[in-house]
Structures are given as structure tokens and as C-alpha cells.
N, C-alpha and C positions, 0 to 999 in steps of 0.2 A: 344274721346270715344263717348261709346257709347248707350242711353239711351233705356229704355224700351219702348215697344207698345206691342198694347193690338193684341192678333189675330184673335178677332172679335171686331164688331160694337157695339160702345157704348149704343145702346140703347137695345141690345141683356144682357144686366149687371144685370136686374131687373129675367128677365125666366131663366136664367144660372140659378141665385143662389137660385133662388123658387125649382130648382129638389136635392137639401141637404137638408135631413130633419135627425135633432137628436133624436133619441132615447129618450137623457137623456140629461132636460133642465136646466138653470141652479142652479133654484130655486130647483128642484128635486136633485141635487148635494151636495148643501149646506145644506141640512139636511141630508147627512151622516156627515158634519159635528162635529157637537158635542159628538156623540159618535166612531169618531175618535179622540178627543181631549181628549176625560174622557178615554180612554183606551192605547192613547199613540203612538198605533200604528195601520198602515194599513191594510187587511183582505186581503188576494187575490183575493179575488171577489170585494173586493173596489176598487184597483189599477186599476181590468180589467174594473171596469166601469170608471175612471178614465182617465185610457188612449181610450178608443172607444171616450167619451165626448169632448178629447184633439184631438184626430189623429184613424178617424174611420178605414182609412184604412191601418197603421202599431198598432195597438190596440193588434192584437195578438201576437205583439212581449213579449205584459207583461205577456203570458203563460211561460215562459222560466225562470221567476226568480224562484229561489227556495227560499220558502214562510220564513226560516232563512235571507236570504237579504232583504228583502221587508219589515221584522219586523224590524230588523235592521238598515237600510236605513231609515227606517222610523221614527224610533227614534228619529232617529241624525239630522233629517230635524226639527222635532218638537221643539228638543232640542235648535236649531240654530237658532228658529222663536225668543225663548224667549229672546234673549240677547243684 
């Protein structure tokens, strides 16, 4: 079995990690929570913010979702959290 290996020296981790900057930190993202829970669904703009926070390089895929799909899937997710 093959074990994973770093492609760079361990001393470079901090320098490489410092190159990544997120425009929306956890605290700012959590500010969205109360309005989302009150409304019962995410807006497309909120989906885009969360997608960018989660995976900046693939966040553009969030634009492909139809607004009705976003609303329904969010309502389902919020409803299943309460169970």
C-alpha cells in the first residue's frame, strides 16, 4: 500500500498556507445564520457566499443552480436538522 508524501519540504507549509486568503471568515459567515433560519431558506447570493467560503475554486458551480432548486433543497436541509 502506498502512503501519501508531501511534494515539498515540511518547513514550507506555513509559507504556502499564508498564500491563501478567504474573503469571508467564519465569524462573518455565521452572521448570515439568523436571517437564513428565520426565512427558512438560503438566497442565491447566500449560497454563493457559502460556496466561495467552502471552496473558492469551485464556487462558480453555485451559479448553475436554479433559484427554485436552491430554495427547496435549503428548506429540506433545514427541516432535517430539526429531526
